[in-house]
C-alpha positions as CSV (number, residue, x, y, z in Angstrom):
1,X,37.1,129.5,171.4
2,X,38.5,131.3,174.1
3,X,35.9,129.8,176.4
4,X,36.7,126.5,175.7
5,X,40.3,126.9,176.0
6,X,39.7,128.4,179.4
7,X,37.8,125.4,180.6
8,X,40.5,123.0,179.2
9,X,43.0,125.0,181.3
10,X,41.0,124.9,184.2
11,X,40.4,121.2,183.9
12,X,44.1,120.7,183.8
13,X,45.1,123.1,186.7
14,X,42.8,120.9,188.9
15,X,44.2,117.6,187.6
16,X,47.7,118.5,188.9
17,X,46.0,118.1,192.4
18,X,45.9,114.3,191.9
19,X,48.7,113.2,189.7
20,X,52.4,114.4,189.6
21,X,52.9,113.2,186.0
22,X,51.1,114.0,182.8
23,X,48.3,111.1,183.2
24,X,44.8,112.5,182.5
25,X,45.8,115.7,180.9
26,X,43.1,117.1,178.6
27,X,45.1,117.5,175.4
28,X,44.0,119.2,172.0
29,X,45.2,116.8,169.4
30,X,46.4,119.4,167.3
31,X,45.1,121.9,164.3
32,X,43.6,119.7,161.3
33,X,44.8,120.1,157.9
34,X,42.6,121.3,155.4
35,X,42.8,118.0,153.4
36,X,42.1,116.0,156.6
37,X,38.6,118.1,156.8
38,X,38.1,117.7,153.2
39,X,38.6,113.8,153.7
40,X,36.0,113.5,156.3
41,X,33.7,115.7,154.3
42,X,34.0,113.6,151.3
43,X,33.0,110.4,153.3
44,X,30.0,112.3,154.9
45,X,27.0,112.9,152.9
46,X,25.9,116.0,154.7
47,X,28.0,119.3,154.9
48,X,30.0,119.4,158.3
49,X,28.7,122.0,160.9
50,X,30.7,125.5,160.5
51,X,31.4,125.3,164.2
52,X,32.8,121.7,163.8
53,X,35.1,122.9,161.0
54,X,36.5,125.8,163.1
55,X,37.0,123.6,166.1
56,X,39.0,121.1,163.9
57,X,41.2,124.0,162.5
58,X,42.1,125.3,166.0
59,X,42.0,122.2,168.3
60,X,41.8,119.1,165.9
61,X,40.1,117.1,168.7
62,X,40.2,116.5,172.3
63,X,41.6,113.4,174.4
64,X,42.9,112.8,177.7
65,X,46.4,111.5,178.2
66,X,46.2,107.8,179.0
67,X,42.5,107.7,180.3
68,X,39.3,106.7,178.2
69,X,37.4,105.6,181.1
70,X,36.1,108.3,183.5
71,X,36.3,112.2,183.7
72,X,37.6,112.3,180.1
73,X,36.8,113.6,176.7
74,X,37.2,111.4,173.5
75,X,36.5,113.8,170.3
76,X,38.5,112.3,167.7
77,X,40.0,114.6,164.9
78,X,38.8,114.3,161.5
79,X,41.6,111.9,160.1
80,X,40.6,109.3,163.0
81,X,36.9,109.7,162.0
82,X,37.7,109.1,158.3
83,X,39.8,106.2,159.3
84,X,36.9,104.7,161.3
85,X,34.6,105.3,158.5
86,X,37.0,103.4,156.1
87,X,38.1,100.8,158.4
88,X,38.3,97.3,157.0
89,X,37.1,95.5,159.7
90,X,33.5,95.5,160.5
91,X,34.2,95.5,164.4
92,X,36.1,98.5,164.4
93,X,34.4,100.4,161.2
94,X,32.2,103.6,162.1
95,X,29.1,102.7,160.2
96,X,28.1,106.1,159.8
97,X,28.3,109.5,162.0
98,X,24.7,109.1,162.7
99,X,24.0,109.3,166.6
100,X,22.7,105.8,166.9
101,X,25.7,104.1,164.7
102,X,28.0,106.4,166.7
103,X,26.7,105.0,170.2
104,X,27.2,101.6,168.9
105,X,30.8,102.2,167.7
106,X,31.7,103.1,170.9
107,X,30.8,100.2,172.5
108,X,33.0,98.1,169.6
109,X,29.9,97.8,167.5
110,X,28.2,95.5,170.0
111,X,25.3,97.0,171.5
112,X,22.4,94.5,171.1
113,X,19.6,97.1,172.2
114,X,20.3,98.8,168.9
115,X,19.6,95.9,166.8
116,X,16.9,96.7,164.4
117,X,13.4,95.3,166.0
118,X,14.8,95.2,169.5
119,X,13.9,98.7,170.8
120,X,13.9,100.6,167.6
121,X,12.6,99.6,164.2
122,X,15.2,100.1,161.2
123,X,13.3,103.0,160.0
124,X,13.5,104.8,163.2
125,X,17.3,104.1,163.6
126,X,17.7,105.4,160.2
127,X,15.8,108.6,161.2
128,X,17.9,109.1,164.2
129,X,21.3,108.7,162.1
130,X,19.9,111.3,159.4
131,X,18.6,113.9,161.8
132,X,21.5,113.7,164.1
133,X,25.4,113.5,163.7
134,X,27.6,112.6,166.6
135,X,31.4,113.5,166.6
136,X,32.7,112.2,170.0
137,X,31.7,111.6,173.4
138,X,32.9,112.4,177.0
139,X,32.6,110.6,180.3
140,X,32.0,111.5,183.9
141,X,32.2,108.9,186.6
142,X,31.2,105.4,185.7
143,X,34.4,103.7,184.5
144,X,33.3,103.4,181.0
145,X,29.9,102.2,181.6
146,X,28.0,105.4,180.4
147,X,29.0,108.5,178.1
148,X,27.7,111.8,177.1
149,X,27.4,111.9,173.2
150,X,27.9,115.0,171.5
151,X,25.6,115.6,168.5
152,X,24.5,118.2,166.1
153,X,20.9,118.3,164.7
154,X,19.8,119.0,161.2
155,X,20.1,123.0,161.9
156,X,23.8,122.8,163.2
157,X,22.5,122.9,166.9
158,X,24.4,121.1,169.3
159,X,23.8,119.0,172.4
160,X,24.9,116.0,174.5
161,X,22.8,112.8,174.9
162,X,23.5,110.7,178.3
163,X,23.5,106.9,177.8
164,X,24.3,104.3,180.9
165,X,24.4,100.6,179.9
166,X,22.4,100.0,183.0
167,X,19.6,102.3,182.2
168,X,18.4,101.9,178.6
169,X,14.9,102.6,179.1
170,X,16.1,106.1,179.9
171,X,18.0,106.7,176.8
172,X,15.3,105.0,174.7
173,X,12.9,107.6,176.0
174,X,15.2,110.3,174.9
175,X,15.8,109.0,171.5
176,X,12.0,108.3,171.1
177,X,11.6,112.3,172.0
178,X,14.4,113.2,169.6
179,X,12.4,111.4,166.6
180,X,9.6,114.0,167.1
181,X,11.7,117.1,168.2
182,X,15.3,118.3,168.5
183,X,16.3,119.2,172.1
184,X,19.5,120.5,170.9
185,X,19.9,124.4,171.6
186,X,23.7,125.0,172.1
187,X,26.6,126.1,170.0
188,X,29.6,123.6,170.0
189,X,31.7,125.9,172.3
190,X,28.9,125.6,174.8
191,X,28.4,122.0,174.4
192,X,32.1,121.3,174.7
193,X,32.5,123.7,177.8
194,X,29.6,121.9,179.4
195,X,31.3,118.8,178.8
196,X,34.6,119.7,180.0
197,X,32.9,121.2,183.1
198,X,31.3,117.8,183.8
199,X,34.4,115.7,183.6
200,X,36.2,118.2,185.8
201,X,33.6,118.2,188.5
202,X,33.7,114.1,188.0
203,X,37.3,114.2,188.4
204,X,37.2,116.1,191.5
205,X,34.4,113.8,193.0
206,X,36.2,110.7,192.0
207,X,39.5,111.8,194.0
208,X,37.7,113.0,197.0
209,X,38.8,116.8,196.8
210,X,36.1,118.4,199.1
211,X,37.7,121.6,199.2
212,X,38.0,122.3,195.5
213,X,35.9,125.4,194.3
214,X,33.3,123.9,192.3
215,X,32.2,126.9,190.5
216,X,31.4,126.8,186.9
217,X,33.9,128.0,184.1
């Protein structure tokens, strides 16, 4: 995944324009051990995508140093996901790796729009969770009010779904379309590179460096 490493390096190079310390550095969690991946697989009824396993073995996960609000990536390692799936506290537990469940989890399991009968019936939520699995998210520039949710479909193709708390109508339309057909067309590396690039551009825009070269990685 050399292209992803290049995107991370580019992000961190630009980051130094805005902070002198390590704040907001985009960091791999560190290679995941085989038993950590096996533990997550044991809790997940479907095989993990091969691309994801390769990512875990090389990077483990991705996160920004002391920043989870804007222009950042939150891709937990397999051990952290497994801990979430087994958490005793219902408010901190990951119900499943299904896309709808992971969106709700990212909001401390408090997203009334996703309660059965509100915008989706239980059967529709079950179908979304069965067809699409989410393994993390990244944010651009709305200070924890929105995120792009990285997901894989049943064929192992990847994509990212944007959800803004002030525009539930938009994500509802996209999710309904996803019930009919998968829009995923990317490899994991392509989806992650796109996410890191979006976060980098948001970081530049947020901090007002208009002279930065905005060419894609």
